[in-house]
N, C-alpha and C positions, 0 to 999 in steps of 0.2 A: 610426541605423546603416544602412549600405547593404544593399540586397537586390536580387535579380535578378528582373526582370520581362520576359517575352517581348516582343520588339520590336513584334509585331503587336498584342498586348494593350495595350501602352503607347500605341500610336498610336490605338487605339480609345478608350481612356480620355480622350484629349485632344480627342475630338470633342464638339461641342455637345450631341448626344444619344447616349446609350449604352444598351446592353442587357446590363447587368451584374447579377449576383446572387452571393450567398454560398453556399458549400457547406461543411458541417462533417461530418467523419468522426471517430467515436469508436470506439476499439478498437485491436487485437482484444480482445474480451471473453473470459471463461473458456471459452466454447464455440467460440472462433475466429471468431465472427461480428462484424459491424460495425453500428453505429447511424449511419445517414447521413441528414442533414437538409438542407433547402434553404430559403432565404428567398423563393424564387420561388413563384408560385401554381400550378405544375405540376411533376411529377417531372422530374428530370434524371438521365440516365445518363452517367457520366463515369469514365474510367480515369485516375487521377493518376500512373500510371507507377511506383508504389512496390512493385508486385508483388501487390497485393490484387485486381487484375483490374478488370473493368467492374462498377461498383456503381451501384445506384439510390438517388439522394438524394430522399427522399420529402417532399412538400409537405403531406401530410394533417395533420401535427402542427404544421407551421410552425416557423420558426426566426428569432429576432431577436437579433443580436449587439449588445452595448452599444458605446459609443464606446471605441475601442481607445486605450491609452496605454502607450508603451514608452520605456525609457531605457537608458543604457549603464552604470548604476551598480549593476546586479544587484538593483534594487528589484523588488517584485512588480508585474509588468505588469498594468494595470487592465483586466479584461475579464470579462464574464459573458455567458451565452447563455440566452435564454428560449425555451421551447417548451411545447407542450401534451401532456398524457398521452394516448396514442392509445386509442381505444375498440375498434375492430375494423376491419381487422386491426391487430396490434401492430407498427405501423411507426413506432417512436420509442422514447422512454424511458418504460418502464412502472414502476408503483409496485413491482411484484414485483422488477424488476431493481435498483431502488434498495435495497429491503429486503434482498435477497440479497447486496448488496455487489458486484454486477457492475461498478459504475462506480468502485469504490475504486481510485484510482491508475491508471485507464485513460487511455491516451494520446488526444490529440485533435489535429486539425489543421484549420484554417479556410482555405478558398480563396476567391478572387474570380475569377470566370470570365465570359466572354461566352456566355450561354446559347444565342444564335443561331449561334455559330460556336465550338464547343468546341475546334476544332483550333488555336486561338490559344494554348492552354495556360492556365496559371493563375498567379496571384500569391498567395504564401503570406502571409496576414494575421496569423496567430498559430499557435503550436504549443506543446505541453507536455503536462500531465496534468490530469485533472479533479480539482478540489478539493471544497469543500463543495457538497452538492446539497440544495436546499430544494424542497418540494412544498406548495403552498397548497391549502386545501380546494376551491377552484374548479378544480383540475387543472393549474395553472400550475407548470411545473418551471423552476427557476433553478439553474444550476450554474456554479461558478467555473472560469475558464480560467487555470490557473497555468503560467507560462512556464518554459522550460528554464533560463533565467538565474536565476530565483528558486530552483529546485532546486539549482543550482550554489552559490548563496550559502548554502543550508542545509547542504550537504555540503562545507564548507570544506576546502581542502587544507592549511590551517595546523594544525599539531599543537600542542595546548595541554597544559599539565601537569595531571595528575589522579591522585588516589589509586587510582581504579578503572580497569580496562582500557577503552580506547577502541575496541577492535576489536569488530566484530559476531561473535557466537559462530558458528564454522564458516565464516567468510569465507575466501576464497582469493585468491592474488595476481591482479592484473589480467591478463587475457589467457589464463587457464587454462581458462575455460569449464566445461563439465560441469554446468551448471545451478546451481552454487553462487554465493552472493553474492560479488562481487569488490570488493576494497578495496585502497587503496594500502599500508596497513600492516595486513595481515590477521592473523587468529587462526591460520589454517592447520590447525585441528583438523578431522579427518574425521568428519562426523556420520552417515555411512552406517550404522555398526553401532549407533548410539544409538536408532534408530527401532524401536519395538515395536508390533506390530499388535494390535488388540483389537476387541471387540464390546460394545455397550451391553447389559447384562443387567438393569439396573434404573434407576429414576429417583428423585431426591430430591423434596422439596416444591417446589423451584424447578426446573422441568423445562427451564429455559434456562441453568442454572448447575451443577447437581449431577447426576452419574450414576455408576453402578456398572458394573464389568466383572469377570467371573469369570476372565478370561485374564491379568490383571495379578497377579503374585506378588511384586513388589518390596516392600521394607519401607517403613514410614512415612516420608513426606517425600522419598522417592527422586525423585519427579517434581516436587518443589516447590523452586524454580521450574521450570517446564517448558512444553511446548507441545503442543497437540493439533491434529492436522490431520485434518479430516473427509473420509472417502473416499466414503461413500454416505450417503443420507438427504437431508433438506431443507437441510442445511448443507454439503453436499459442495463441496469446493474451498476452504473457509474455514479459517482458523487461529484458535485461541483460546489465550490465556495461562492458565497454571495457578497458582492461589494456594494450594491445599492438596491434599494427597494422603494418604489413610489406607490402609495395606496391608491385605491380607485377614487374617481371624482364623479359626483352625481350629476352636476350641471356645468358643462355638457358631460354626458356619461362617458367615462373611459374605464378600461379595465386596469387592474393593478399591473405594474411593470417591474420585472425582476432583471437585474443586471449582474452577470456572473463575474467573478474575479478573473478567471481564466477561460479560454474558449473550450467548448466541448469538442470531443474527438470527431463527432459527426454533426452535420447541421441539424438544428432543432426543427421539428415540423409541427404544424397545427394538428392537434389531436393527441400529441404525446402526453402521457400521464406521468405525474411525478408526486413526490412527497417533499414537503418543505418544513423547516423548523428554524427557530432562532438558535444562535450560537452565543457562547459566553465570551466577553472581551477579556476575561481573566483579571479584571480590575476589581478593587474593593468597592468602589462606588461609581455611579454614572450609568449611562445607557447600556442595557443588556449586560450588566455587571453581576457580581456575586450578590449584591444588594437586590437587584431586580428579581433574581430567582430565590430570594430569601434563604440563601445557603451559606451565609457567612460563618457559621460554626465549622464548616468543612473547607474554609479558605486555606489553600496550601501555599501561603506566601507570607511575607513580612512587610506589610504596607506602611508601617510606621518607623522603619529604619531611619535614623537621623541622616540628613544630607549635609555635607560640608558647605560652609558659607564661602563664597568666592573671595570675600575680603580677608579671609584667614589663610588664603593660599598665595604662594609667591611664584606660581608657575605661569609663565607668559601664555596668554591665550586661554586660560582656564575660565570656565563659565559656571554659574551657579546652577545646581540641579533644582533648586526651589523646593516647594512642597510637592509630595507625590501622593498617589492613590487615595489614601484615607484622610489626608489632611484637610482641614477646613479652609 
């Protein structure tokens, strides 16, 4: 596929001897900072013109891109980057950053520049989001470079039939902004009033999955399924899905208990603050369904699709699907 290369840089690449290197920028991270690496043996200061300003691409941890492979069929562009975990100062990808999820879904862009004449501009070699990150005992960090075309393939614009709703809960029409997730066929439900603030008052045996809060007064299963967003503490900025919720008991008095679907990256501590809300089951009827949120006009599914009767099938081992979602 065609791409733009500055004339001066293209002429330099055609020379018998060149002074080229790779620069890779990862971010912005949750704290609005960037991780900048270079394949050169010295630091490079470069402004890529994207509004992030003059950044220093550090050579202390090193950076080695794999052989790049791209196609026009929306397949996953083949690319990885290898670097070392920094010791001091933390100029690179640290174990703490990986454990805290700072790189989850972080954007990246890889440039090729002439380090002796940065005024020539850059050639974009790859761009997208960070995928799987692996750290070996020796301190080698390897992370996937997943291209924008691969993400486009994952989020297909083709609408398929389904019994459950295909919209993301709380999504809004494209172009509305406001920090909400935007989708072509959105849910349009406003989540603002759903969020409830709370503070951790106690912990279960699994301090990375179960915690209690005296500020939650909702009945059993109200927040199941649901979502917890950590505001303060070692997990600040991270979200966790809820698998179970037990409301408070007056006699004897106990606090509400929240059980997470997956473990948090760091142990939960008493005093951590959070926000919690219900989630949609994406079903037409039932607990925490589209009916619960009075949003059936925006249901993005086909709950009344007829299901075949097992008696009409001659396939060994076939079973009847029975009535689904909206059936009585």
